[in-house]
N, C-alpha and C positions, 0 to 999 in steps of 0.2 A: 504494499500499499504506500501511496506517495502523498506527501503534503508539500505544498508549494507556498512560499513566502516571498513577496515582492518588497523591494525597497528602492530607494534612490529618487523617488518623485519629489516635486517641489515646485516653487515658483522660479521662473526664469524669463529673462527679456528676450523678445524676438532676436534671432541670430545666435542666441546662446546654445549651450549644450548641457545635456544630462545623460548620465548612465544609469539605466535601470538594471537591477540584479534580481534574480529569481533563485532562491535556495531551495533545493529539494531534499527531502528526506525519504528513505525507503530503498527498496532494492531496484535493480535493473534500470537505472537511470539511462544507461547508454541504449536501451531498446526503444526509448520514447523519442518521437519527434517533439521538438520544443517549439512553442508558438507564442508570439505576443499579439494580443488583441487590444483594441481600445474602444471605449464607448463614451461619447459625449452625451450630456443631458438631453432627453427626448429623442435620442437617435439609436439606431441598431449598433450592436456590438460587431465590429469589423475586424477581420484578420489583417494585421500590419505586416508581420514578418514571420517566417518559418525556417527552421533548420532541421534536417533530417538526421538520422543516426549516422549517416555516412558523411555529413557535413554540407550537403547541398542546401542552398539558401534560396528564398523567394521573398519578394517585397511587393507590397501594393504600389502602384505607380506613384502615388502622391508622396511617398517616402524614399523612393529609390534614389540612391546617390547621396542621401542625407542620413539614413539610418543604417546601422549594421548590427545584425544578429550573430552571436556566438555562443559557444558552449565550451564548458571545461568538465569533461566526464569525471575526471579524478576528484574534482571538488563538488561534483553534483550541482553545478551552477549553469545558469543561462543568463545572458546579458543582452540588452539593448542599447547601444550607443546611438544617442540622438544628437545630431549636430544641425546647425542652421535652422533652429526651431522657428516655427511659425504659430501665430495665434490659433490657426485652425488645428494645430496638433494638440490643443488643449482637450484632455479627456482623462478618464480613469483608465489605466493601463493594467491589463491582466496577463499573468503567465498561465500557460496552458501546456499540459503534457498529454501525448496520445500514443498508444501503441494499438495493436489489433484488438486487444481485449478491453483496455481501460482508458478513461479520460479523466483528468484532474484539472482543477482551477485553483489559482491563488485568490487572495482576498481583494486584490487591486491596489494600485497606488496612484494618487492624483498627480497629474502634470498640468500646470497651468503656465501658459505662455502669454505674457502681457506686459506692457509698458506701465 
């Protein structure tokens, strides 16, 4: 069983950077695809970035070139480096882990981009 805890959110000015972290507990971390989702108030929860067990990554077009997802299997950690942040990036960001059998969610961390 897996528990996910996000950290690293906060307030940042447009153009700034944040690094989100997702700490996983439990077994078989390396078998999970790791994903970051975000949800703004009144809007759907959308997939932002994914990284597979083999390290392949995908990004939603709106963050491509600005965000980087990574993982450290030895530390059971996933990260989302966010650069050149825009006000429209403001949302609660959620860590997600998926394999063939299970899916888990973190509690979310607030990211606010504002002057």
